[in-house]
N, C-alpha and C positions, 0 to 999 in steps of 0.2 A: 505493500500498499504505499502511494505517493505521501510525502511529508504533509503537503498542502491538502491532502484529505483527510488530516486528523486535528483536532483542537483540542483545549485545553478545557476541563469543568470541574467545578469546584464540588468539591465532594465532604462532607462532615463527618467522621468518623470519630466515635467514643473510644474512651480509654480503655474499656472493655475487649476491646480487639484490637488494639495495637500490637499483640504479640503475633498477630497471622502477617503483621507488613514488617516491609524493611526500617531498620532504625531510623532512618531519614525521613519516613513518611509516619513516623509517631507523633503526630500532633492533631489537634482538634480538627482543623480544617487544612486538606491537602489540594494541588492541582493534578488531575490525572489525564493522560491524553486518549482521546477518545475515536473511534472509530464510527463513523457516523452510520455504519450498518449493525452494528454492535447494539446487544440490550443492556439493560443496566445492569441486569444480572450477572452478564460476561463482564464486565466492566468490572462489579465488587470481587468476582472471582479470581480476575486479571490482577486486581492488587493483590489477592495475598488471602481474601477472607472467603473461607466456603460458606455458600448459602444454608447451610446447616446451622450457622452459628447465626445468622442474622433473624431477629425477631419482626423487623418493619424495614419497608423502604418509603421514602420521601423524596417526592420531587417538588420544590416551592411550597414545601410544607402540607402537600396533598400525600396521602398514601395511595402508593402505586403499587404493579406488581413488579416482578424479575424482568418480564417480558417488555416492560417500558420501554421507550427509546427516548434516552436523554436528548434534552433541548439545550444547546449552548448557551451559555449563561443564566442558568437555572440552576439554584442551588440543590445539590444531591444530600440525601440524610442516609445514613445507615445506622439502625439501632439495634441491638444486641437481642437475644431472645430473653423474654420475661422469664423469671424465675419465680413459682415453680413452673415449668414447661408443659403444656398440654398438646398430645400428638392425637390429630384426629383418627380413631381407626385402630390404636395402640389398646392392646390390654396389658400392659405391663410387662413384658417381656423384654428380654435384651441379647443380643449377640455380641461376643468381643473378638476383636483381633487376636493373632498369634501373640503379641506382645503383652497381652494383659492376663495372664494367667492367673497372677496372685489376686488381682481383682476381681476377677470369676470367682475362685475360691471365697472370698469375702461376700460377695453377695449371696452367693448360695447359701452361707452360714446365716444370711439374714431369711433366707426362705425366698429368695428372689429367682424366680425363673431366669437362668443365664446359661444360655449356650456357648460351649467353648471349645475348639478342636486346635492343636498346636501345628496342626498342618494344613490348615485351610489356606487357601490361595486368596486373593482377592476377588477373582469371580465368583468364587464358590460363596464367598461371604455376601456379596451384592443380590445372589439370585437366593439364598436362605433367607438374607432380611425380608425380602418381596415376600418370599413363598409363606413365610410364617408372621409376617407382620411385627418384626423384632427391630426394636431402635438398636444399629451398630454403634458399639462405644471404639472408637480408635485414637492414637494421635497422628495417625495419618493422613494428611491434611488432603493428598492427592485423592487417596481413597473419598473422602467425603466430597470431592467436587464430581464424583460419578455420575452422570447423569439419570443412569438405571437406579441409583440407591433410593430405597422407598423411606428411610429416615435415618438418621446418624445423628454423632455430638461427638465434639471434641473433649477429651478427657485432661482437665488441667490439673496438673502437680507432677511431681518425679517421684513421691513416696506412694507405698499402698493407700495408706491411711486419707491421705491428700485426695487420692484419686476415688476413694471410697465417697469421703466428703462431698466432693465435687457432683458425682451422680446422684448423691441422698439430697443434695440441696436442688437440682438443678429439675429432676424428676418427682421426686417426692413420692416413690413407689411403697407398697403397702409392705408391711414388714412381717414374716412370720418366722422367727428364729428358729432353727433347728429341725425344720421340716422338708429339706432337701439335702441329696446327697452331694456332697462336696466333689466326688470323683466324678458324676455321670450327669447330676442334675437331676436324678430320678426323686419322686415323693418318698419320704422313708416314714415307717410304721413302728410303734410299740411292738415289742416282741418279749415273750417272756425266756427268761433266762437259760433254762432248759433245751431249748430249740435251738441255741446258737453257741451251746456248751464246748461243742466238738471245735469251733472256730477260735474261740479265746485262749490268749496267754495264761499262764498258771497264775500268775499274780492278778490280772484282772479278775479270773473265775474269784478268788478269796475275798476281793475288797469292792467290788461292783455288783449292782443287782438289777440295775435298770438299763435296758438297752432298745436300740431301734435298729432297724434294717432296710436298707433300699429295697424298693420294689422291682428295680429294674436290674442292678447288678448284683444285688446280695450283700452289698457291703455292711458290716456292724459296726454300732459305734454306741460310744458310752462316754460319760462326764469324765475323762481321766485325767491325768498329769497336765494338760495344756487346758484346761477347762477354765481357770479363773485369766489365762489371756484371751480366752474367745469371749467370754463372757464379758471383757472388756470393751471388747469389739462390738458387741451388741448394744452395750449401756450407751456406748458413744453414740453409736448410729441413731437409736432412739433419741437420744438428747438432739442430733442433726435434725432429724428428720421431722418429727412432730406432725400431727395432724393426717388425716385420712389419705389413701393414695387414690391415683386417678382412676377413673372408672371408664 
């Protein structure tokens, strides 16, 4: 495209979205180069911001869609997703990419339906998110920009607890601790000790009497040596979450 076919557009970007753009553009208003054939959604994503992170778009103070064609000289505004976010057609289920295994375990501890495989490629993730109506959680910005992605979110934080707090704050999912298998995401049921006796270490047989078992993979659980640490995760989640989940 010849340079004379491009113009500059004034665009206002809130601090919540600065992490997605180059350091030199991290200010409240920037000038962006514009191809007259491009939509506002294309302009925003070219700037570095996935549309999954955008709550509203405005042109001249008027709400518009990502398909809007910008007009030179008209101020554009990009607003972040409002929290807690409500996703139309979503039933509270997540899908995590291969780099978020520790987060997947924590979500499952809280009883949140969380699909995860450590060998799933990007195409498979996009397809599964659409087929099962799951929100895809990732830190891969390119993956979030895929047109075929049904719904997704960028996870903030480098530590597991930070990432979990971000998910709970953004989506406010309903919590049901200790109801899912941390290994396969299956639902667990209470089981009498005698039914699982042959699968328990000798020390566990002596010390514990309450057990649950996964309906899908058969894994057996009890409140063992790591119980206090896991209880702390649940307590922190309940404190962060508050209120009912989405319906």
